[in-house]
N, C-alpha and C positions, 0 to 999 in steps of 0.2 A: 215247334219254332214259331217265333213273334213275327207279325207280319208289318217290315218296315217299308214306309212309303216309298218309293222310288223316285226319281228326280223326274221330272216334265220337262228339261232343256233337253232338245234334239242335235244338241255339240258333244263331241267327247272327246278329250284329247289324249296323247299318246300315253299319258300314264295313268289315263282314271281307268281304275280295272273293271269297269261298268260299261254297259250300253243300255243309257235307258227305255223303256217300257211300258209304255201310255197307261194310266189305269186301267181306262174306259177297257182294253183286251182282258186285263187279268179279269175283271169282274166279269165280264161276258164270259172269259176260261170257266169262271166258275157256276155259269148259270146252264151248261150243257144240259139239254134233253128236255128243257124247261119251257121254250117255247111252245107255240101251236104245230099240232102235227104235220110233219111235211116239211118243216122249217130248218134251219140251222141256225141256231144259236150262238154259235161262238166260231173264230177264226179255228180252221184245220179239223173242224169237225167231219167233215162229208164222207162219206164211204171212200175208203180204200183198201185195195185187197189185203184180205186176211191170210195166215197160214199158222197153223201150231207144231209145234217146238216138243219131241219128247225128250229133255235134255235131263231128267232127274230119273232115267230108269235105274241108276246107282246113288247111291248118296254123294253128296260134295267130300269128305273125308276117304271116301273110297277113289274119285276122280282124282283126288290128289297125292294117294298114294306113294311118295317114295320120288316123286316128279317136284317136289317144291321143298327148299327149305323147313326146317321146323318152326321157326319164328315167324312163318309166313300165318299161321293158325292164328296167333292174334292181332289180325285187319277187322274192323268191326263191320269192314261194307264188301267180302269177298264175292267176286265175281263167279257164278258156277262155271267152272270151267268149260263142260261142256254145250254152254249158250254161247260163248266164245268161240269154241269147233264151228259149231254150226253156222255161225257168222262168216266165219273165215274160208270154210270149203263154200256156203252157196254163192259169197258175192266176190270171192279174186281165186287166182290159178296160183302154181305153182311159182315160185320167184319174186311174185310182188308182194309191194311194202305196206304194212298195217303197222297201225298209230293210232296208239289211247295218249289222248291230254291229260288223262287222268288216271297214269298206269296204273298208281297203289302198289301191292306186291307183288305184281308183275304179270297177273293173269294173261291179260291179251297177248303180251309180246312172249311166255312161255309157250302158249298155246299154237301161236301162229308161226315161233322157229319149230314145232313139232310135225307142223303139216309142210314145212317147209316152204315157208313165206320169211323174208326179211320182214323187222319187225323195228320200229320207236317209237319212245313213250317219253311222257314228262308227267312228273310228279312232285308235287308241292314241300311235302313234309323228306327231311333230310335221310328219316329211319324208314319211311318205305321205299325212298328212293333205292339205298343198301340193301335193304332185303329185293327187292325186283331185279336188281344186280347182282345179287347172290342168285337169285332162282335164275338167271338167265344163263350164268356160269354153269350152275348143273344142267341147264339143258345141252350145253354145251359139250357136255361130261358124256351125254348120251349119244354123243354122234353129232352135232347140228352145231353146222361151221357158218351157217347164213349169217348174215351184218346185222347186229343190234346193237341200243345202246339206249340206256336212260338218263335222260336230262333233268335236272333239279332246276327245279322255276315255276312259277306261277304262271298257269295256261290261260289265263286271261292278257300273259304277253306273249303270243307264240310266236309274232313276225318278228318279236327281236330274239327271242329264243333258240326257235330252228333252225341250223344250216340251211344258205341258201339252194343246197342241192335238194333238199325236201319239197320246194316248191310246187307244187304238179306233180309229183311225181307218188302221190297216196292212193292206194288202190282203195282202201277200208278203212274207216275210224270206227272203234270199236270201244263204249264208254258206258258209263254211267254217273247221274250225276249225284253229288255227296246230298245222302240224307238223314247227316246230324245226330238228333238227340233222338231218332228212329230208327236207329241200327239197335240188334237184340245183342251182340255181340256171344261171349259164354257165360256159362253160370255153374258154380257148384249149390249141391241141395246135401239135405240131412242123408241121405243115401249113397254120397259121394264121397267128397273131400272137405263138406264144412265141418271145419271145428267145433261152432257152438250151433249145429243143429240147426243152422236160420239158412236162407237162401241167399248166395251169396254173387251178383251180376259182376263182371270182370272182361277186360278188350270193349266194350260195347261205345268208346270214344275215338274219335280222331286224336291230333294233337292237343296241345292247352286250347284249352277252351275262351281263354282270353285274345286269345289271337283273331280278331278279327280280319285279318288278311286270308285267314281262309275259307273257302265258301261253306264249309260246313257247320259253320259257327252263325254264318250270317243269318235274318232274315227271309220269309219266304221272296218277295219282290228282290231284295238283293241277289239271292240265288237264281231266279231265273235272269234278271240281267249280267250276272257274270257269265251265265251258262251260254247267252245269248252270244258273250264276246267271244266264248269261248268257240262256239261252233263257226263264227265270224273267220276266225284263224284257222280252223279246220276248212274251209273254203279255199282258204287261200293255198293251201299244201296240198287238198285235193287233186288227181286229175281231171279233166273233162269227163262228167260221167260215172265219178269216182262216190262210193256211197258210204252212208253215216249208218250203223247200227248203234241204238243208244235204249240199253234197259232201264226200267224205270216201273215203278209201280204204284199207285193213290198213296196216300195215308192219310189217319185221319188226325185232325187237330180239333180238340176242344169238342168231340163226337161228331166234329165236319168233316163229311168226305171233302179230300183236297184232291181234283182231277190233274194230279201232275203229266201222265199222260200227252195229255192235251195241250197243255201250257206249252209242253217240252216240243209238241209240234207247231205251236203259235215261234218258241224262241228260234227254230229251225227256219222257218219262212223270213219270220227278220234276218235271220242271218245268207240269204239268198238260197238256202236251200227248199228241195221239192217232194215234200211226202210223199213216197211209194208204197209203203206198205205199214201196217200194223198190225204184229205178230203176237202171238201167244210162246212164251217159253213157260213150258211147265215147271212148276218147283215139287210137283208131286210123280209119283212113279203110276204109269199108265198100266193097269192092273188087268183080268179076263173081263173084271166087269166093271169096274168103278176106277177110280183115283185115289190112290196111299195119300196122304197128304205127307209132307216130310218137315211137320213144321216144328219149330225152336221151342222153348220149354218156357219162352215168356207168351210167345203166340197160345198156345197152349192154355196158359195161366189167365192171359187174358181173353180170350175168349170163352174160358169156361165162367168168368166173372161177369162178362155182357152176358151172355144167358142166364147167369141167376140171377139176373135183373131185370129180364123180358127180351131183351135185345139178340134177333135172333140171330148171330154174326158166325162164321166159318171164318175155318182155318184159311192162308194163302194157300193155293193150288198151284199158281202160275205169276208171270209180269211178264207187263208188256216189252215189244223192243218194238219202238219207232224206226224202221230206216228212211232215212232220207235219202236225198242224192245229189250230186251238183249236176249242174244243165250243162248240155253240153256246148252251149253258147253262152257264155255272162253278156245278161243286157247291156248294153254301152248306156252313159249317161247323155243326156239330151244336150 
């Protein structure tokens, strides 16, 4: 992603889709761990409780089989259903309300219904909003009759999108920031369905790349600013003590590792939320003696090429889950 310079203004109008973050904060986050021993060099980098979630004992396809409409497979960045299930069961009780401000194909919402919770989601792209609704309808056919709905719109405008009835009622938010060009999508090869014997990538993009209103198509700093605004909206619909679980992973930009999880912690703090856990959701199966990675074709191809150039990279075996909480009492303005 390109690195767009953030605004330095502290004011943000109601129609402004971003909340400015000081460049110094982002630069500090990019230098986590470079300070003297025993010091903290970035906002939100202090120790917080850690747990490991075994969420890939079966493949993503097996987790979704028969439970999602076929159109769901085309989404470029689907959340692993077991990750959503773990968060929902850990931080909510039956009948409580779960919210996803970037619902995509509706994984969070479907898993909430299957776990006996209520669900609401917001989705920017009309196509994926329709797919999410179809997945909810499929869940209802399995006998789940809890309230659930998908609202179409830009999650940066949450205060104007969600009905007032949801304000202060959400027990848990489960979501993930869009990764834009770092998504892997699907592939055909010479041994599958490739007509010309070459590798072809597909279903690896969100909507139109020209749509600058889509957070998947903006630069790194605008992504963080937009996500901060989304988290601010989430804080308003969360009940006191409610949680936010965000799945996120670092990525490489021009071979530089971008510590997006720590930056998301900073976004949460800026939105008035408190970091309470930084967990590991496994994307690899736990075997008797080791982890069995479930890397995509492009992950494996990338690792092979990098190792050939002497860079000892490994397949991605997990993603971070940042857990934040709305304080029981919001700070009052002086």
